C-alpha positions, 0 to 999 in steps of 0.5 A: 383401796386406801382407808380414806377411799374405802370410808368414802365408799362406805358412807355412800353405801351405808348412809342412805335412808334405807341403810340408816333405818335398818341399822336403827331397827337392828340395834334397837331389836338387838338391845331388846333381845339382849335385855330379855333373859334366855333368848340371846343374839343367836336366837334373834338373828336366826328368828329374823333371818327370813325377814331379810329375804325380802331386803337388799343384801346390804340392808339385810346384813346391816340389820342382822349385824346390828342385832348381833352387837346391839344385844351385847349392849342390852344384856347388861341392863338386866344383869345390873338391875336384876342380877338376871343376865340377858345374855351369857356374855353379860353373866360376868357383869352381874358379879359386880353390877348387881352389888352396885345396884344394891348400893344405890349405884345401878345408874352409874354401873349402866352408864359405865357399861354403855361407855365401855361397850362403845369404846370396846366396839370402836377399838375392834372396828379400827382393827377390822378396817386395818387388818381384814383387807390385809388378811384377805390379800394374804389369803389370796395365795390360798388353794383348796388345800389351805382352805380345807386345813383352815376350816378344819382348824376353825371347827376344832377350835370351835369345839375345844375353845367353847365353854363346856366339855371339848369332847362333847364339842367335837361330837357336836361338830361331827354331828353338824358335818354329818347333817350337812351331807343330807341332800343331793351331792353337788358333785355327783348328783347322788341323793344322800341320806334323805331316807326317801323324803323328797323335802330333804333332797335340798338338805336341811333348811338352815333357818329352821335348824338355827331357829330350833336349836337356839330359839325353841330350845332356849324357850324350853330351857327357860320356861320352867324358871321363876317368873320374877327374879329375887330382888326389886327392879331399881328405879333409875333416874338420869341424875343417878347415871353420872359417875364420879371422877374416881369412877371414870379413872378406875374404868379407863385402864380396864376398858383398854385391856378389855378391848385388847383381850376381846379383839384377840379372842374375837378373831379366834374361831369358836371363842366368842364374846362369852370367853372374852368377857370371863377372861377379861374379868379374870385378868382384872381381878388377878392384876388388881392390888385389891382383888377383895373388892371384886364381887362387891361392886368394883367398877373394873369388874364391869368395865373390862368384861363389857369392853371385851364382849363388845370388842369380841363381837366386832372383831369376829367379823375379821375371820368371817369376811376375810377367810370365810371362817365364822368367829362364833355361832352367831357369825356362822348364821350371819355367814349363812345369810350372806350365802343365801343372798349370793355373797361368798365371804372370801379374800376376793370380797374386798376387791369384788365387793368393796362397797359391801365391806366398807358399807358394813364398816361404816354401819358399825360406826353408825350403829355403835353411835346409835347405841350410845345415844339410845341405851340410857334413855331406853332403860326405863322401857327395858325395865318395864318389858322385863315385867311381861309374864313368860306365859305371854312372851314365850308363846308369842315368840314361838308363834313368830318363829313358826310363821317366820320359818313357814314363810321361807318356803311355804312349807309345813315340813320346815315347821316340823324341822324347827320343832325337832331341832328345838327338842334336840337343842333342849336335850343337848343342853341338858346333857352338856352338849353345846349346840353352837359347834353343831351349827358351825359344822353344818354351815362349814360342812359343804365348803369343807367337803368341796375344798377337800375334793377339789384339792384331791382333784388337783393333786390326782388323789394324792393326800400328801398335798395337804402336808406338802404345802407349808401353809396347809401343813401349819394349819394341820399341825395346829389342829393336831396340837388342839386335839392333843390338848384335849386327848392328853389330859383326858388320858391322864385322868383315865390312867389315874382313875 
């Protein structure tokens, strides 16, 4: 299907009353979640996943995707006005955004972030339209051996490229893989690792696990932080939002570079928008002729990371839709939502469900346009919401999490699972173990096992099939190189000590 035909099909699919409504709901909720410190898009998508069970698959994906990229827009508001990042991806925005607020230019900073976020998102959507179908066509030649190898590469990449210790990331992935084996084996029918609990025969509930790891754990982690950040909330008037011609000139090139960096990072499994934002900021500071301006209110210091994190968010859909490999943990939850609705992300998706792909693409254009229009007028609303005490806000969130997960299967056991994984996620964060690789291991575990068994079945048990096929061997070599990049420095440090 050519580009024009695809866009025409996407418009017919997405530009409906239901599609526009859920797109608006998604981006608005995403902005709200982005503004609220400590929650983030991952927890929001996990918490609202049960709501989508009652929706059509297209509407559900449009809303969840809107929450994902909408949170990147909203996160910059608290970062700039209060030096309190709404999401981890906007932490770097506070470095130059908050100094601009103290200089009385917070409105200009918010306007620049809105424009650059829109530009970065649009750049990545163009790449998604151009390369995802072609990547899918190339992947049609993949057998189970190639799928196993690329999934293994994606999991190792998720562990090694995430922020924090790569060793701890790998351990988290392994834990997720082990948890995915709980329940009835789909091949043999044997019951595995249920410890006699009938509720575990169908495995651990994905929604309960995600809500616990990222919703409850984040609330526990932020419950002890001060109610109000230092400093005052800036009053932003519309006339304060207009940047100068010099501001716009300084923002153009960093926006382009940030969009390129973010799109590249977004395609890599496990990298995510946080890494894209920090890398874009580092590149701008290093390439600047006046690096001393950074940290004191440099326009480049907000335009590059904002373009990068939004481009990364949109680009993460490329490996997810084309190969079934989530770009980051939030994409892993979105992939879980697709599987729940009977949609399997794979190369055939572009030919068997073209309306789904092109409908999503068109919804991205619409959602980004909505965010561009809504972001500035709603700044005053977001600022007022930031004044809601945590003792009121956090119990409400916990209540809705419990109600949401109970409504999935009408099971009190799932509520206990949420609480258990909330405690597990909190303990992991305290000891520096990233929960995102665990979730990716849990979601990809069954697919990894399925393709591993199928490859061995076709080769009559010959393990050499994974290295005899050139594409599979290439992915395995890359996996070994990633592991070596961790092991070699670790052994050197140990030898030196």
